[in-house]
C-alpha positions as CSV (number, residue, x, y, z in Angstrom):
1,M,-132.7,34.4,-92.1
2,H,-130.8,34.5,-88.8
3,T,-129.7,31.3,-87.1
4,Q,-129.3,32.9,-83.7
5,K,-132.1,34.7,-82.0
6,H,-132.1,38.0,-80.2
7,T,-132.6,36.8,-76.7
8,W,-134.5,39.0,-74.3
9,M,-132.5,40.1,-71.3
10,I,-134.2,40.7,-68.0
11,G,-134.5,44.3,-66.9
12,L,-134.6,45.8,-70.4
13,A,-137.2,48.6,-70.5
14,M,-139.9,49.4,-73.1
15,A,-138.4,52.8,-73.8
16,A,-138.1,52.1,-77.5
17,A,-141.8,52.0,-77.9
18,A,-142.2,55.3,-76.2
19,L,-139.7,57.2,-78.3
20,P,-140.8,59.1,-81.3
21,W,-138.8,57.0,-83.8
22,A,-137.4,53.6,-84.0
23,C,-134.1,54.7,-85.4
24,A,-131.7,57.6,-84.8
25,N,-128.5,55.9,-83.8
26,S,-125.7,58.3,-83.2
27,S,-122.5,57.6,-85.1
28,N,-120.3,59.6,-82.8
29,S,-117.5,57.4,-81.4
30,T,-117.0,59.1,-78.1
31,T,-117.8,57.0,-75.1
32,G,-120.8,57.6,-72.9
33,S,-124.0,56.1,-71.6
34,S,-125.4,53.5,-73.9
35,S,-129.0,52.9,-72.9
36,S,-130.3,49.4,-73.0
37,T,-133.9,49.8,-73.9
38,S,-135.1,47.2,-76.3
39,T,-137.3,44.6,-74.8
40,G,-139.1,41.4,-75.1
41,A,-138.4,37.8,-75.3
42,G,-136.2,35.8,-77.6
43,G,-132.9,37.3,-78.3
44,S,-129.7,39.2,-77.2
45,T,-131.1,42.6,-77.9
46,T,-129.2,44.6,-75.3
47,S,-129.6,48.1,-76.7
48,S,-132.5,50.2,-77.8
49,S,-133.4,50.9,-81.4
50,H,-132.6,54.5,-80.4
51,S,-129.2,53.5,-79.0
52,A,-126.3,55.9,-79.5
53,S,-122.7,55.2,-78.8
54,S,-122.1,58.6,-77.3
55,S,-123.8,60.5,-74.6
56,S,-122.0,63.8,-75.4
57,S,-123.0,65.0,-78.8
58,T,-120.6,67.1,-80.7
59,A,-121.3,68.8,-84.0
60,V,-119.8,66.7,-86.8
61,S,-121.3,68.4,-89.9
62,T,-119.0,70.4,-92.1
63,G,-119.1,72.5,-95.2
64,M,-118.0,71.2,-98.6
65,G,-114.3,70.5,-98.7
66,G,-114.1,70.0,-95.0
67,G,-115.0,73.5,-93.9
68,G,-117.9,74.2,-91.6
69,G,-120.8,76.6,-92.2
70,A,-120.3,79.1,-95.0
71,G,-119.1,78.0,-98.3
72,G,-120.8,74.7,-98.6
73,A,-123.8,72.6,-97.8
74,A,-124.0,70.9,-94.4
75,D,-123.1,67.2,-94.3
76,C,-125.5,65.4,-92.0
77,T,-124.5,61.9,-93.0
78,M,-122.0,61.4,-90.1
79,V,-124.4,62.4,-87.3
80,L,-126.5,59.2,-87.2
81,Q,-125.7,55.6,-88.1
82,S,-126.9,54.5,-91.5
83,D,-130.2,52.7,-91.7
84,P,-133.4,53.5,-93.7
85,C,-134.8,55.7,-90.9
86,D,-131.7,57.6,-90.1
87,D,-130.9,58.0,-93.8
88,C,-134.3,59.6,-94.3
89,I,-133.8,62.0,-91.3
90,A,-130.3,63.0,-92.5
91,A,-131.7,63.7,-96.0
92,S,-134.9,65.4,-95.1
93,C,-134.1,67.1,-91.8
94,C,-130.4,68.1,-92.2
95,T,-130.7,71.6,-90.6
96,Q,-132.7,70.3,-87.7
97,L,-130.4,67.4,-87.2
98,N,-127.3,69.6,-87.2
99,N,-128.9,72.0,-84.8
100,C,-129.8,69.1,-82.5
101,N,-126.2,67.7,-82.8
102,A,-124.8,71.1,-81.8
103,D,-126.9,71.2,-78.6
104,S,-125.2,69.6,-75.6
105,N,-128.2,67.4,-74.8
106,C,-130.5,67.2,-77.8
107,L,-129.0,64.3,-79.7
108,D,-129.0,62.2,-76.5
109,C,-132.6,63.0,-76.0
110,F,-133.4,62.2,-79.6
111,T,-131.6,58.9,-79.6
112,G,-133.0,57.9,-76.2
113,N,-129.6,58.0,-74.4
114,A,-130.1,61.0,-72.1
115,T,-129.2,60.0,-68.5
116,D,-131.3,62.8,-67.1
117,T,-134.4,63.1,-69.3
118,S,-135.5,66.3,-67.5
119,V,-132.9,68.2,-69.7
120,C,-135.0,67.2,-72.7
121,T,-138.0,69.3,-71.7
122,V,-136.4,72.7,-70.9
123,G,-134.7,75.6,-72.6
124,A,-133.1,75.5,-76.0
125,T,-132.8,71.7,-75.9
126,A,-136.6,71.3,-75.8
127,T,-137.0,73.7,-78.7
128,T,-134.3,72.0,-80.8
129,L,-135.6,68.5,-80.0
130,A,-139.2,69.5,-80.9
131,A,-137.9,70.7,-84.3
132,I,-136.1,67.4,-85.2
133,N,-139.0,65.3,-83.9
134,T,-141.5,67.3,-86.0
135,C,-139.4,67.1,-89.1
136,S,-138.9,63.4,-88.7
137,Q,-142.5,62.7,-88.1
138,T,-143.4,64.8,-91.2
139,H,-141.0,63.4,-93.7
140,C,-139.9,59.9,-92.4
141,T,-143.1,58.2,-91.2
142,T,-142.7,55.3,-93.6
143,A,-139.0,54.9,-93.3
144,C,-139.0,54.9,-89.5
145,A,-142.1,52.7,-88.9
146,P,-141.3,49.5,-87.0
147,A,-141.6,46.4,-89.2
148,P,-144.6,44.3,-88.2
149,P,-144.0,40.7,-87.0
150,T,-143.8,38.0,-89.7
151,C,-145.3,35.4,-87.4
152,N,-147.2,35.0,-84.1
153,P,-144.7,34.2,-81.3
154,I,-147.5,32.7,-79.1
155,T,-149.0,30.3,-81.6
156,N,-146.0,30.0,-84.0
157,A,-148.4,30.8,-86.9
158,G,-146.5,31.9,-90.0
159,C,-143.5,29.7,-89.4
160,A,-142.7,26.3,-91.0
161,A,-142.5,23.2,-88.9
162,G,-139.2,23.1,-86.9
163,S,-138.9,26.9,-86.9
164,A,-139.8,29.1,-84.0
165,C,-141.3,32.6,-84.0
166,D,-139.1,34.6,-81.8
167,A,-137.6,38.1,-81.3
168,D,-135.6,39.7,-84.0
169,Q,-134.7,43.3,-85.1
170,D,-135.8,45.1,-88.2
171,T,-133.5,47.1,-90.5
172,N,-133.8,50.1,-88.2
173,G,-133.0,48.0,-85.1
174,N,-136.6,47.9,-83.8
175,P,-137.7,44.8,-81.9
176,T,-140.0,42.6,-83.9
177,Y,-140.7,38.8,-84.4
178,D,-139.5,36.5,-87.1
179,C,-139.1,32.8,-87.8
180,F,-135.9,31.1,-86.8
181,P,-135.2,27.6,-88.3
182,P,-132.5,25.4,-86.8
183,P,-129.7,25.5,-85.9
184,P,-129.9,25.5,-83.0
185,P,-132.9,23.1,-82.7
186,N,-135.9,24.7,-81.2
187,T,-136.5,21.9,-78.7
188,V,-136.0,23.1,-75.1
189,A,-139.1,22.8,-73.0
190,L,-140.6,25.5,-70.7
191,C,-138.1,26.4,-67.9
192,G,-135.3,24.4,-69.5
193,S,-131.8,25.8,-69.9
194,C,-131.2,27.8,-73.1
195,D,-128.7,30.2,-74.7
196,D,-130.0,30.6,-78.2
197,S,-126.7,29.6,-79.5
198,A,-126.5,25.9,-78.9
199,T,-129.9,25.5,-77.3
200,A,-133.2,27.2,-78.2
201,C,-136.7,27.0,-76.9
202,L,-139.8,25.4,-78.2
203,P,-142.1,27.5,-80.4
204,G,-144.3,29.7,-78.2
205,S,-141.5,30.4,-75.8
206,T,-138.2,32.3,-75.7
207,C,-134.9,32.3,-73.8
208,L,-135.1,34.7,-70.9
209,I,-131.5,35.5,-69.7
210,P,-130.9,37.3,-66.5
211,G,-128.6,40.3,-66.4
212,T,-125.2,39.6,-67.8
213,A,-125.5,35.9,-67.7
214,T,-124.9,33.8,-70.9
215,T,-127.6,31.2,-70.2
216,G,-131.2,31.4,-69.1
217,Q,-134.5,29.6,-69.0
218,C,-137.3,29.2,-71.5
219,A,-140.3,31.4,-70.8
220,Q,-143.7,31.2,-72.4
221,Y,-145.0,34.1,-74.6
222,C,-148.4,35.4,-73.5
223,C,-151.3,37.8,-74.2
224,G,-152.4,38.0,-70.5
225,N,-152.3,36.4,-67.2
226,G,-154.7,33.7,-68.4
227,D,-151.9,32.3,-70.5
228,C,-149.5,31.9,-67.6
229,G,-150.8,29.4,-65.1
230,S,-150.0,30.7,-61.6
231,G,-147.7,33.3,-63.1
232,V,-148.3,36.8,-64.6
233,C,-147.9,38.1,-68.1
234,D,-145.3,40.8,-68.1
235,L,-146.0,43.0,-71.1
236,T,-142.8,45.0,-70.5
237,Q,-140.9,42.0,-71.8
238,G,-142.3,42.1,-75.3
239,V,-143.6,44.2,-78.2
240,F,-146.7,44.2,-80.4
241,G,-148.9,43.4,-77.5
242,V,-147.0,40.3,-76.4
243,G,-145.6,39.6,-73.0
244,L,-143.7,36.8,-71.1
245,C,-145.1,34.5,-68.4
246,V,-143.1,35.1,-65.2
247,T,-143.6,34.5,-61.5
248,A,-145.3,37.3,-59.7
249,A,-142.7,37.3,-56.9
250,T,-139.8,37.8,-59.3
251,V,-141.6,40.6,-61.1
252,D,-141.9,42.5,-57.8
253,A,-138.2,41.8,-57.1
254,G,-137.0,42.8,-60.5
255,T,-135.3,39.4,-61.1
256,E,-137.8,37.8,-63.4
257,L,-138.0,34.0,-63.7
258,P,-140.3,32.1,-66.0
259,A,-143.7,30.7,-64.8
260,C,-143.1,27.0,-65.2
261,D,-146.7,25.9,-65.0
262,A,-147.9,28.0,-68.0
263,P,-150.0,25.9,-70.4
264,L,-148.2,24.7,-73.5
265,V,-151.0,25.9,-75.7
266,A,-152.0,29.5,-74.7
267,P,-155.7,29.9,-74.0
268,S,-155.6,33.3,-75.7
269,G,-154.7,31.7,-79.0
270,G,-152.3,34.6,-79.5
271,S,-155.1,37.0,-80.3
272,C,-153.2,40.0,-78.9
273,V,-150.4,40.0,-81.4
274,M,-150.6,43.3,-83.4
275,G,-149.4,43.6,-87.0
276,F,-149.5,39.9,-88.0
277,D,-152.1,38.9,-90.5
278,G,-152.6,35.4,-89.5
279,G,-151.7,31.9,-90.5
280,T,-152.3,28.4,-89.2
281,P,-150.1,27.3,-86.3
282,P,-148.4,23.9,-86.8
283,P,-149.0,21.0,-84.4
284,V,-147.5,21.5,-80.9
285,D,-144.4,19.5,-80.4
286,A,-143.5,18.9,-76.7
287,G,-139.8,18.6,-77.6
288,D,-137.2,16.8,-75.6
289,G,-136.8,19.3,-72.8
290,G,-133.1,19.7,-73.5
């Protein structure tokens, strides 16, 4: 179990949920655009589950003995980083993966790091991308499926007393929710200062950190606007149907701040959370605010 949460950073998009798979991290070491696309509340998740460290994809597969092409089987193991999803794709879709890697744009499109997504839908790139997507969906559905939350971040059901249900990543790097016991203590009240390293938020809330800052404020998890007092529930800041309570003005400005009058106990009862089977929430502890 982790002792430091994956704090949600303001401005991270929900692109991970829209991509065909929750894996496919490029292992190429060249520099390039690294898209920050994972979302939600609760942790320092600054890159998408489809993040790749390179935006220019060069073919890295070789034949046996280091030669390329003829004379040996293609080696796909160096194209993507190793996790259950990517390992399945490398094993089951080697030809399609190598073809994608050889295309100037396909691997960036597949890993969600294309700076201009229009290139993903035209010409040879579109054909090559469709082939690797189809193969992945055919053979790696189970390996690439996002892990469901182990708890309810709105009610804290599923977690022991003292622990907080907050954002985490599964083995493929997908955002999910898990229980975090102290340290740090989960005691900071709504809108209090937090960093998820020395200070963490009460159950039902998460540390919302703006931009490149190292500290933020605790924001309440929500199912809808009814959980947020005078604020709004921003569903782009969460996964599995969960959002964060923020002020409407800061949503419009793109500089989201927590809604500080959100009720401590969400009226929705966390009914929107997808993938969690249930459990009884522990008693609400108002904490010490610090």
